[in-house]
N, C-alpha and C positions, 0 to 999 in steps of 0.2 A: 462337687459330688456328681457322679454319673448315674442317671436313672435308666440307662439302657436296658437293664435287666428287669425293670418294673413293668407290670401290665399297663395298658393304656389308661390314662387318667390318674396314674399314681406316680409319685416322685419321692426321692430320698430326702431325708431330713437335711436341712441346710442348703438345698438346691435353690438357686435364683431362677425365677421365671419371668419372661417378658410377656405382658398381657396386652391385648388389643381388643377394643370394643368398638362397634359400629352402630351409632344411633340411626334409627329409621328417619324417614322424612319428617320434618317439623318437630324433631326431638333433639335434646342436647344432654350431655352427661352432666349430672349435678353432683356426683360423688361416687366414691368406691368404698368398700369395706373389705378387710382382710388383706390389704396391700401394704407396701412400704410407704405409700403416700395416699392415705384415704381421702384427703381433702382435695385431691386433684380433680380437675374437670376436663383434662385432656383425654384423648382416645387411647393413649398408651399409658401403661403403668408397669410396676414390677411387684413381685411378691417373692418372699423367701419362705420355703417350707420350714415350719418350726421344728426345732430339735427336741423340745420338751413341752408338753407331753407328746409322745408319738401318736400318730393316728391321723384322723381326718382334719383337713383345713379347708375352710370355705372362703371364697372370694366372690364378691358381688359388685355389680355396677348398677347405679340408679340413673334412670333416664327421666327427664322432666320435659313436658310439652312446652314448645316455644309458643307463647301467646302474646298478642298485642292489643293495646287499648285503642278504642275509637271514640273520640270526643266530637260531638257535633253542636252547632249553634246556628241561629238564624238572625238575620238583620233586615229590617227592624224586628224586635221580638214579637210584635203583633202581626208581622207580615205572613207568618205561616209556621209550618213545622216540617220535620224530617222524619220519615219512617224508614225502617230497615227491613230487608227481605227475610232476615232470620235473627233470632236472638243470639247473644254471645254463646260460644260453644267450647270454651277452654275446659279440658277435663280436670284441671287442677282446681279443687274447691276453693283454694285461697285466691284464685284469680277468676272467679266465676263471672265477672263482668267483662271479660276479655274474649277475644276470638283466637282460635287455633291458627297458627301460621298457615298461609296458603288458602284460607277460607275466602270465597268470593261473597261479598256483601253488596247487594243492590240498594242504593239509597234513592228515595223518592222525595222531592220537594213538594209539599202540599200547601198551596197558597191559601191564606184566610180569605174570607169574602171581601172583595174590593181590592185584592192584591194579585200580582202576577209574579211568577218566578223569573229571575233574570239570569243568574249564574251561580256556579260553585266557585269557591276559592279555598286556599289552604292546601291540604293534601289531595284535593280533587279539583280540577279546573274545567272550564267549559260551561256550556249551557244545555247539554243533553240531559233530559229528565224523563225517566230515571236514569241513573248512571251507576256502573259497577266499579267496585274497588276491591283489589286483592290485598288481603291483610299480610303485608310483608315488612311492616314497620309499625311503630306506635304513631297513631294519628292524634297527637296531642300538641299543645302549645302552638307554634307557628304552622304545624302540619295538621291541626284540627280542621275538620271539614265544616265550611260555613256555606249556608244557602242564603243568597240575597234576594229579597223581594222588593218590588216597588208598587206604588198605587197603580191599579189597572186602568187602562185607557178605554173609554167607551165611545163609540161612534155616535155623533149627533147628526140626525138628518133634519134639515129645515125645508119646509115647503109652505105653500099657501094655496088657498082656494077661495073663490074662483080666481083665475089668473087676472081678470080685470079688476079685482078687488083691491089690489095694492102690490107692494113689493114683497119679496121673500124676506122673512125676518133675519136679523143678523145676531150673532153671538159675540159677547165681549168677555174675555179677550178673544180676538179673532185668530183662528187657526185655519189655514188653507191647506188643502191636500196637494 
């Protein structure tokens, strides 16, 4: 069927239409309605104008935000904690504990008393603290972010007075600088 005589936005009954949808940044197609393949998640689809009943036909595409999980842990568990620069921001209520793709999250390793931060491992590596992470994948399982802490070292200064009173005390075990 030829709809060349029809006004813009109208088509004749039985005409096949090629459809194209363009998701915005950080969104994906989760489905279509009113098409020949409503379950498709592709950016192209087809629709055929119905022959009965005549009149209006509606086609819709549904976009869903791309969101990712961020799992964190500390080692040892008493060594400290990890704080995040912002809470999860996925607009999908079913994924409220996740972050919208592209979100930058700054993680800070907070040592407990008597501990010092040593390094990140998993999906974030190095020893810069705080450190930023761009949410472009799920940070779970082997990609979960882990902060490692160790017991903090403290300087021990040994001295004696008066000098003629004896020797400088020694510490066991001995650690020399």
